[in-house]
N, C-alpha and C positions, 0 to 999 in steps of 0.2 A: 504494500500500500504506500510505499514511499516513492515519490516522484521527483524528478529534477525539472525545474522550470527553466525556460530559455535563458533567463538572466543568471542561472546557476544557483538560484535560491532553492534550498531543499524544503519540500513541503511534506510533512508527516501527516497523511490523511487519517491514519488510524488514530494518532494522538489527538487530532482535531475532533474526530468522532467521539473519542472518549471524553474529551472536555465538554462537548455539546451534550452528550448523554448524562454527564455528571450534573448538569443544570436542568435535567428533566426532558431533554429532547428525545422522545420515544423513537422517532424515525432514525436518528443517529444510532441508537441502540439496536434497532431492527437490522440496520446495515451491518453492525458488528456481529450480530447473531448470524445473519446469512453468511458472513465471511468465515466464521469459526464453528458453526454448528456441526458440520460434517465431520471434522476432525475430533471434536468433543464426543460426538456419537460413536465414532470408531473406537476411541479409547474406552468409553463406557461399555460398548459391546464386547470388546476383548476382555474386559475385567469381569463382566457379569455373565457372559455367555447366553444372554436372553434378550432378544430384540425389544420386547415390551419393557423390560426393566431398564435397558439401555436408553430407551426413549424417555422414560420417567427421569432417569438420572440426568440426561441431557437437559430436559426442561428445568429440573431442580437446580442444575448448575447455573443456568442463565438467570433464573429467579434470584438465586443467591448472589450472582455477579451484579445484577441490577441493584440489589439492596446495598451491596458493599462497594459499588463502583467509586464512590467518593474517597474510599480508603485505598484505592489502587495506587501503588507506587510504581513509577516508571523505571525502577531499577531492573525489572525483568520485563519481558515482552508480555503483551496482553494474552497471547496464546499460552505462554507458560503459566501465567496466573490462572487462566481458565482451566488448564489441565490440572492444576493443583486443586482447584475447587471440585472438578469432576472426580478426581481420585478420592477426595474426602467424602463426596456424596456416595460414590460406589461402595466404598468401605463401610460407610454408615448403613447403607441398605443391606449389605452382606451381614453385618453384625446383627441388625434387626431381624433379618430372616433366620439367622442361626439361633437367635434367642427364641423365636417362635417355634422352630423345629425342636429345640431342646425342651421347651416347656410342654409342647404337645406330646413328646416322647415320655416325659415324666408323668403327664396325665394318663397316658395309655397304661403305664406300669401300675398306676394306682387304680386303673379301671376307667377311667374317663378319656434337615443338608451343605547395550554395547552392540554391538553390531554383530551379525552373523551371516555367513554365506553357506550355501549348500553345494556340495561337490557334484551331485546328480540332479537333473531337473525333476521337479515334482509339481503336481498340480497345486495351485493356490489353495484350493479347498482342502487338500490333504494336510498342508502346512497349518492352515487355520484350525482344522479339526485337532491336529496334534497339539497345538498351543492351547486350544480350549480344554483339552484333556489333562493339562498340567495341574498339579495342586495349586491352590489359590496364591500362596506366597510366591512360589516360583513363577507362576504365570504373570503376576503383577509386576515383578521385577523385570522379567523378560520383555514384557510389553513396554514398560517405561524406558528401559535401558537400551535394548537391542532394536526395538521397532521405532520408538519415538526419539531416541538419541539422548535421553537425559543421562547425566553423569551418575556414578554410584551415589555421590553425595546428594544430588538433587532427588534421585529416586528414593533414597533412604529417608530424606526429609519429608517427601510427599506421603510415604507409607508409614511414617512414624516408627521406623526401625533404625538400628545402628547400621553404619556404613558396611561394617564387616558382615552383618547379616544379609545385607543387600548383595554383596559379592558372593557369599555362600549360596544364596538362593539362585543367583544367575548361573553359577557353576552347576547347581543341581538341575536347573531347567535345561541347560544345554545337554547334560548327560541323559536326562529323560527323553529329550527330543532325538538324540542319537539313537537310542533304543527304539523309540516309536517309529522313526522314519527310516532307520537302517542306513543313515548317511552320516558323514562327518559334518558337525556344526561348529563353526568358529565364532 
């Protein structure tokens, strides 16, 4: 969204949209939404493995972003900030779902769920299915680090884990993918 004007003046359209949205310009926020919704949805889908839940997470991400936009600091890009919100929303939904599953299980008992390259070509669907089948922690780290390019430090901060845990989970994810896909994953 950055453009160079003929005189050489740099215009940051995204920054201008953020400023307009901060003062209540709904159309500016809608444009930001259209620009980022696809990538936020993709992140949520990879984390939740459920299109309906991913849609809910995407909507909740942008609702939370609208409410907190005045606190957005330009030290990071808007995309990074939105991804952080999306990760928090997806993790909160996952925690809430596991609490519901755990409590219903208890009721029943009482009587009342970096970058990598592939050496051989595989269908995208096979890769996505293999990623979706990873345990949650390993999948989350792989998605943030290898697919979205966040550093170990950034991914660890987003997930609320130690950087060493993030590295270990990425190593685990790569090993599991090697087994599932029968290829070398770097």
